[in-house]
Steps between C-alpha positions, in 0.01 A plus 500: 500500500257214474132598501194320612239449221176297549331323213151338529433154358179415309200566726273207582192713563363843444717739704266773564130442457284800455424812626586858478375747745576860582339784681411654163586209272756493227877422505649825623758547769391398854238256369481162668469164329397174661610157401451140609760280667566201276755222424801543276854382438766740624874498416749723684793582274828670590682668208882499488745624238767258395751381245528187292805289588660197337535160667876548499757732355879463490759738368811306406830690525850449380719350773805693376613757250515355152366480148184332379615226265162328429149639531249222460178703555328820408228718660173314544638148455343226712756279674505189701668445835874420462517628141826687416430866437832680482871407504761745628878489474678662806879479536453674835289215638742238369796686651329516844434128478866440418614718796263323739622155388862608526442626853330180598774283329767699690353373829405155381857365536546652844688816597855537613574672831698826463798513731427658837124555429264525797227255404256643753540851350488352153163332577361817654596689184331236284187525719495875451535467130210238494272726708557794269451282200174351611369834622569657164341211325185533708483870419530423134237223516257726694494734195385228261161616375342167432383347830545140401856565380576700809370231734694232310832693511463594860435136591816401316698761685359390835589139421858597413529715807380216725747266336781749550406549866524125557837471321637811668404368845692180422801706387501710819482186707795355309704821571411478874616138504819596319571783749442250788749259348227251415496528130722560198554796277393307191175394671422860596581625146280228347207625712559861402527407132169299524328808633633716214394240248136544611527852341677393191257216422207738553664744254553222241134389530375851456736578211388176325144603548569834334657333203205264468277799517651634178256262331162649594208268510124545554412438868142410402256507208416849386527791256837670437574867498852619421672718758343590827473746788776647709622269773472758777852439600607860423835630404718285293375177652646269750788374291718769657477318832705215366818711536433538870517133573802272557614325180339168606152670510527730198340245273203472737458879525513532124210257463306689763559823328375349174170396661442840654681748280407701209381859499221615281250288300619309194350621175366210292674642193840462675449122550634361180748241379851653528387772732685566835318438826600621843522302818149471637348644184144377421513281194151345482179506707279195499134537606263216569151625393331158523326625811425866590420659831371843602675672791233725642528767782208475741428780752551429868126560566411204271793262528347302796212402272732343238614135535639236262231355283303825457382531141548817293459656160789686348488775242796623303568848368646337181194284426192715513169324580664164586487330839720235633400259787757477783535352849703624792801274571689694761442793737811691608575618849761765420348854494580750230431872502274601215533814291210652692674449829304197617614139547438220252582126496600290200244233389595253227237362265532218242363628166289285263399534146260785439223592264390818320158660505392283202614178674805451287830404664695801619871526418745359754662805690860584518698544820501852629161597372281717732193323650210559734383202709136484633527262803173338603574509870147403609202349315158405637205362304124545545548716805294777658610818317416864477632783282817660641319840481266389779777450766607788732816463700551671835807395703491125504123468430349440163132604487204516259160668508221238516149582379268408782141604532557784253800649693879474491653296775882478559638152517858377560610227260817287468647503149708235326638501145471832321496578126469826320122471486412240771557432864446159662294530818626240746236591759237770571268463191269247351420442140189693400544796741473844353792740555617845380736447210534857384531819697571316821726784622210737510260281696416558869383237753127479499461694171188418307572321180233448229487145369 
């Protein structure tokens, strides 16, 4: 759970001027100390645990079962966007492309009408096959772990489904005209074939994409790591779904399975030239570390104080003594239950170059490192301030004991920014007034206080 921590800035004046007093003198328990209200700078800081994250990370997977024929990179290599990283040979992907093209070519020249066939029933059967095919394809796409890949594939499926709906409507209209004696069998069959070709063309495009994907290229500049994490697809991957589709859509399902399939993580040692790779298996991971962020979890009691632009200092467990300037770039709205049972919200900070205690440049962190962010949620300069030990809280009221004519007088104040040591007084006190700064809890109204 995030915790609140308050850190004072450099004071602009003497915080507490002068004087000890006690009934019998000394510093023992129950003794009262007086201090003077003065001006100071106060910074209120919220502390939040976090994790260093890269600007972008992409795990690139094999689009089909095959063998790695060329491996152009090794762990730690820096690559440029578009650079070829791995080449894979997959007879399976090529066969699916051939099947998809054959299915499409079979409809390209038109279809003959079997003797005695009911075209209306034939079209209904085709519609049913299409619905099942698109439904299965969506199920497969929904299990693709990468959100960008998932969104792209779902958009392609939606586009093909819309095109099929338009073509199928035209086919049904042609059948209705035929049954009413207003059209010909060949015209109706042409419309039905056009609807079916929407599926076969989509299958060809997806199968071609899978074959192109056998040459894996860097999506952006970054650092390469061989292998990668599990896809999260579970089981044996989505490739098995291909067999559930009609022939004209099997190429499409195979490509979807490749994007989302794969069981466990891929060991970097198994990514080698000549090594086999499964459909959906992670081949390389590219990480862009040109810009780093910190994803911090801020407690619900503090989140309303945080806004974009708030400055912070970040410390890392891995770099003792170093601090890294940071600035809040985004404040999340989705709650998350913390390990302590409370609620936290995700805050993103842009990390800048840091420095060690001796002023030297601190090493640039790596993604995944643990961090603690001190968010300066409120800062005031040269403001009326008192030690936090002087403030007593009862209900909604904040009070202090003011030294007046030798006696303690209770006064309600309104506080502003608060640090570990200092509290800003927005109203209720003036600079130069004397107050109880130690032992305030033991003082009674009207109690005599020695100067």
